[in-house]
C-alpha positions in Angstrom: 107.4 98.5 112.8 109.5 95.9 111.0 113.1 96.4 111.9 115.8 95.1 109.5 119.5 95.3 108.6 120.8 94.8 105.1 124.0 94.4 103.1 125.1 93.5 99.6 127.7 90.8 98.7 130.4 91.6 96.1 128.6 89.5 93.6 125.5 91.7 93.9 123.2 89.6 96.1 121.1 91.8 98.3 120.6 90.4 101.8 118.1 91.5 104.4 118.0 90.3 108.0 115.0 90.7 110.3 115.5 89.6 113.9 112.5 87.8 115.3 112.7 86.4 118.8 109.0 85.3 118.9 109.4 81.8 117.4 112.0 79.1 117.1 111.1 78.8 113.4 113.1 80.8 110.9 112.0 82.1 107.5 114.2 82.1 104.4 112.9 83.9 101.3 114.8 84.2 98.0 113.3 86.4 95.4 114.5 86.4 91.8 113.8 89.4 89.6 112.4 87.4 86.8 108.9 86.6 85.8 106.7 85.9 82.8 107.4 89.4 81.4 111.0 88.4 80.8 110.1 85.6 78.4 110.4 85.6 74.6 106.9 85.8 73.0 107.6 82.5 71.3 108.9 80.7 74.4 106.5 81.6 77.2 105.9 79.8 80.4 109.6 79.4 81.1 109.6 81.3 84.4 106.9 79.1 85.7 108.7 76.0 84.3 111.7 77.0 86.3 109.7 77.2 89.5 109.3 73.4 89.0 112.8 72.7 87.7 114.4 74.3 90.7 113.0 71.5 92.8 114.4 68.8 90.4 117.9 68.8 91.8 121.0 71.0 91.6 124.7 70.5 90.8 125.6 68.9 94.2 122.1 68.1 95.6 120.1 65.6 93.5 117.3 65.1 96.1 116.1 68.5 97.5 112.9 67.2 99.1 114.4 64.5 101.2 116.8 67.0 102.8 114.0 69.4 103.5 112.1 66.7 105.3 115.1 65.5 107.3 115.7 69.0 108.8 112.0 69.6 109.6 111.5 72.3 107.0 108.7 73.3 104.7 109.2 74.9 101.3 107.4 76.2 98.3 107.5 78.7 95.5 105.4 80.9 93.2 105.8 82.7 89.9 104.2 85.9 88.8 104.5 88.2 85.8 107.2 90.0 87.7 109.1 87.7 90.0 109.9 84.1 91.0 109.9 83.6 94.8 111.3 80.6 96.7 110.7 80.3 100.4 111.0 77.9 103.3 110.4 77.8 107.0 112.9 75.8 109.1 113.9 75.3 112.7 116.4 78.0 113.5 119.1 75.5 114.5 119.0 74.2 110.9 119.2 77.5 109.1 122.5 76.8 107.5 120.9 74.0 105.6 118.7 76.6 103.9 121.7 78.5 102.8 123.3 75.4 101.5 120.3 74.3 99.5 119.4 77.6 97.9 123.0 78.6 97.1 123.5 75.3 95.2 120.4 75.9 93.2 121.6 79.4 92.4 125.0 78.0 91.4 123.7 75.6 88.8 120.7 73.2 88.4 120.9 69.6 87.4 120.3 70.1 83.8 119.3 66.6 82.8 116.9 65.5 80.1 115.1 63.3 82.7 114.5 66.2 85.1 113.3 68.5 82.2 110.9 65.8 80.9 109.4 65.2 84.3 108.8 68.9 85.0 107.5 69.6 81.5 104.9 66.9 82.0 103.9 68.4 85.4 103.4 71.9 83.9 101.5 70.5 80.9 99.2 68.6 83.2 98.7 71.8 85.3 97.9 73.7 82.1 95.3 71.1 81.1 93.8 70.8 84.6 93.6 74.5 85.6 93.2 76.3 82.3 91.4 74.0 79.9 89.4 71.5 82.0 87.5 73.7 84.4 84.9 76.4 84.0 86.3 79.9 83.2 89.8 78.4 83.4 90.9 80.0 80.2 89.8 83.5 81.4 93.4 84.9 81.6 94.4 83.3 78.4 91.6 85.3 76.7 91.6 88.5 78.8 95.3 89.3 78.9 95.8 89.5 75.1 92.5 91.4 74.9 93.8 94.1 77.3 97.5 94.1 76.3 98.6 94.3 72.7 102.4 95.1 73.1 103.5 94.6 76.7 104.5 91.0 77.8 101.7 91.1 80.5 99.7 89.9 77.5 100.3 86.3 78.5 99.7 84.4 81.8 102.5 82.9 83.8 101.5 79.5 82.6 102.4 80.7 79.1 100.5 81.4 75.9 100.0 77.8 74.9 101.1 74.3 75.8 103.3 73.9 72.7 105.8 76.4 74.1 106.5 74.1 77.0 106.3 70.9 74.9 109.0 72.2 72.6 111.4 73.5 75.4 114.8 71.8 75.2 117.9 71.7 77.4 119.6 74.5 75.5 116.5 76.7 76.0 116.3 76.2 79.8 120.1 76.6 80.3 120.0 79.9 78.4 117.1 81.1 80.5 118.7 80.0 83.8 122.0 81.7 83.2 120.3 84.9 82.0 118.2 85.4 85.1 119.1 83.2 88.0 122.1 84.9 89.5 123.2 86.6 92.7 123.0 90.0 91.1 119.4 89.4 90.1 118.2 88.2 93.5 117.2 89.4 97.0 117.5 87.2 100.1 115.8 87.8 103.4 116.2 85.8 106.6 113.9 86.3 109.5 114.7 84.6 112.8 116.3 84.8 116.2 119.9 85.2 115.1 122.7 87.7 115.4 123.2 89.9 112.3 126.9 88.9 112.0 126.0 85.2 112.0 123.6 85.7 109.0 126.1 87.9 107.3 128.8 85.2 107.6 126.5 82.5 106.3 125.5 84.6 103.3 129.2 85.2 102.5 130.1 81.5 103.1 127.4 80.0 100.9 126.6 82.7 98.3 129.8 84.8 98.2 131.6 82.6 95.6 128.8 82.4 93.1 129.8 84.5 90.2 127.9 87.5 88.8 126.1 86.8 85.6 125.4 89.0 82.6 121.9 90.2 83.4 120.6 92.2 80.5 118.9 95.5 81.2 115.1 95.2 80.6 113.8 96.9 77.6 110.2 96.0 77.7 107.8 97.4 75.1 105.4 99.9 76.7 101.7 99.4 76.2 100.3 102.4 74.3 97.3 104.2 75.8 94.1 102.4 74.9 91.8 104.6 72.9 88.7 102.5 72.3 86.8 99.9 74.3 87.5 96.2 73.4 85.1 93.3 73.9 85.3 89.5 73.4 82.4 87.1 73.6 83.0 83.4 74.0 80.6 80.5 74.4 81.7 77.8 76.9 80.3 74.9 79.0 80.1 77.0 82.1 77.4 76.9 84.9 76.6 80.7 84.6 77.1 83.6 82.2 80.0 85.7 83.5 81.5 89.1 82.8 85.1 90.2 83.3 85.7 93.9 82.8 89.2 95.4 83.1 90.7 98.9 83.1 94.4 99.8 82.7 95.9 101.3 85.8 99.2 102.7 87.1 102.2 100.7 88.3 102.7 99.3 91.8 105.0 102.1 93.0 102.6 105.0 92.1 100.6 106.6 94.8 97.4 106.2 92.8 97.8 102.4 93.3 96.7 102.8 96.9 93.6 104.8 95.9 92.7 102.1 93.5 93.2 99.4 96.1 90.7 101.3 98.4 88.3 101.7 95.5 88.4 97.9 95.0 87.4 97.5 98.6 84.7 100.1 98.4 83.2 98.1 95.5 83.7 94.5 96.6 85.3 93.9 100.0 82.7 92.2 102.1 78.9 92.1 102.4 78.6 95.8 103.1 80.4 96.7 99.8 78.6 98.5 97.1 78.5 95.8 94.5 77.4 93.2 97.0 74.6 95.4 98.4 73.3 96.8 95.2 73.9 94.1 92.5 73.6 90.9 94.5 71.2 91.7 97.4 69.0 94.4 95.9 68.9 93.9 92.1 69.8 90.1 92.3 71.7 90.3 89.0 74.8 88.4 90.2 75.4 85.2 92.3 78.9 86.6 93.1 80.9 89.6 92.1 84.4 90.9 92.9 86.7 93.8 92.2 90.5 93.6 92.6 93.8 94.8 91.3 96.4 92.8 89.4 99.2 93.5 91.8 101.9 93.9 89.1 104.9 96.1 89.2 104.3 97.9 85.9 101.0 99.2 84.6 98.5 96.7 85.6 94.7 96.0 85.5 91.7 96.8 87.6 89.3 93.9 87.3 85.6 93.6 88.0 84.2 90.1 87.6 81.0 88.4 88.3 78.8 85.4 87.6 75.2 86.3 86.6 72.1 84.9 88.3 70.3 82.4 86.2 67.9 84.4 83.9 69.7 87.7 84.4 70.5 89.5 81.1 74.1 90.4 80.4 73.3 94.0 79.3 71.4 94.6 82.5 74.3 93.3 84.6 76.9 95.4 82.7 74.7 98.5 83.0 74.5 98.0 86.7 78.3 97.8 87.0 78.6 100.9 85.0 76.1 102.7 87.3 78.2 101.9 90.3 81.3 103.2 88.6 79.4 106.4 87.6 78.5 106.9 91.3 82.2 106.9 92.2 82.9 109.5 89.5 80.1 111.9 90.2 79.5 111.6 94.0 82.0 112.0 96.8 82.3 108.9 99.0 81.4 109.5 102.6 84.0 110.0 105.3 82.6 107.0 107.1 82.8 104.6 104.1 86.3 105.8 103.3 87.5 105.4 106.9 86.0 101.9 106.9 88.0 100.7 103.9 91.2 102.3 105.3 90.7 100.4 108.5 90.3 97.2 106.6 93.5 97.9 104.6 95.4 98.6 107.8 94.1 95.4 109.4 95.1 93.4 106.3 98.6 94.8 106.4 99.0 94.2 110.1 97.8 90.6 109.9 100.0 89.9 106.9 103.0 90.9 108.8 102.3 88.7 111.8 104.3 85.7 110.5 108.1 85.8 110.0 107.7 84.4 106.5 105.3 87.1 105.4 107.6 89.8 106.8 110.5 88.2 104.9 108.5 88.2 101.6 107.4 91.8 102.1 110.9 93.0 102.8 112.2 91.3 99.7 109.4 92.7 97.5 109.8 96.3 98.8 113.5 96.1 98.2 112.8 95.1 94.6 110.4 98.1 94.3 113.3 100.3 95.4 112.7 101.1 99.1 112.9 98.4 101.7 111.6 100.7 104.4 108.3 101.2 102.5 107.2 98.0 104.2 106.7 100.3 107.2 105.2 103.3 105.5 102.6 101.7 103.2 99.7 102.3 105.7 100.4 106.0 105.5 99.8 105.9 101.7 96.4 104.4 102.4 95.7 106.9 105.2 96.5 109.9 103.0 93.9 109.0 100.3 91.1 111.6 100.3 87.5 111.7 99.0 88.8 113.8 96.1 91.5 111.3 95.3 88.8 108.6 95.0 86.6 110.6 92.7 89.5 111.9 90.5 91.0 108.4 90.2 87.6 106.9 89.2 87.2 109.5 86.5 90.7 108.9 85.2 90.7 105.1 85.2 87.1 104.0 84.6 86.7 105.4 81.1 84.9 103.3 78.5 87.8 103.6 76.0 90.1 102.3 78.7 88.1 99.1 79.2 88.4 95.5 77.9 85.4 93.3 78.6 85.2 89.5 78.3 81.7 87.9 78.1 81.3 84.2 79.0 78.0 82.9 77.6 76.8 79.5 78.7 76.3 77.0 75.9 72.7 76.1 75.6 
């Protein structure tokens, strides 16, 4: 049970406090409700660019990293299609430094051409290194626009193409910052051995005077229901042929999400999973195979991906995947197998909440989803999944017309 207290400042900043007496290290997590889905289709990659820009200096603090090192803290950030999340761990006696640093970044960045040029070059290098210059690196650049035709999930967080970052100017980034990085578009969680009133006072002191900003209500285009299977075949310099098969699924807050998460474990969580036992060990069609959900807030994707064994035929490999899907649709899973994946899900949730930083992140995320206390009730959603739920969900989701499949073929 994760206990917490929360409040909201007059400027709209939501603040959560979780008391943790187990460690002298405090966690400070600041979630901004902005991700790649909030970008203009002709200016993509900006949310990820800001993940870097936020470390390039702010109005009153030109050197963020040096201060972090001086107070014995550790910091990082990540961007997704839905959120941008900044986090740090710090000795509890230095917690006010975290409030000072993050509030100044929220107030205003150091919008200099030098900082922008440096961070643009970092992102461009990342684009080249991770997406163009490694095997299967362009997978999401190909698969997302295949699966999505309208919704902004159709591009990866890195952006559609390098040119969007290359052309970004100071006016572009200033506009993006003041549209999204604001107290009324953020959630803060502090986990540590403090008194609630102390954290409340620090939040008011450092964040209370930052003005609200005009955050536009999202009006994202909704992806229409897919009515026919889509495929794309590419030839690349890759070590093995590979297949990536996706299906549209519900959003993160729907109960069906938890059934789908268990189905992904049934198929591919560990050596006893169905895909490993049947497609790797018995049929020897794949050298590795996986099944997972894109953990997105709005309607996401269920992905089955695998590298084929040398000499295996793509059609045989895909047929074998379809056979395993068909088994889920036509046969009830056993109570034993269902209980096994439920226990794994519970263990994963339990271990993920062992560290203060993980608890802080989860509290922020569930607050964004609409119910902070759901951090304590998620395991019940898994526990309530039945054999019938698994079969019905498999029938509903794993339809051929709901699929998009990317084939990587090795250049001869």
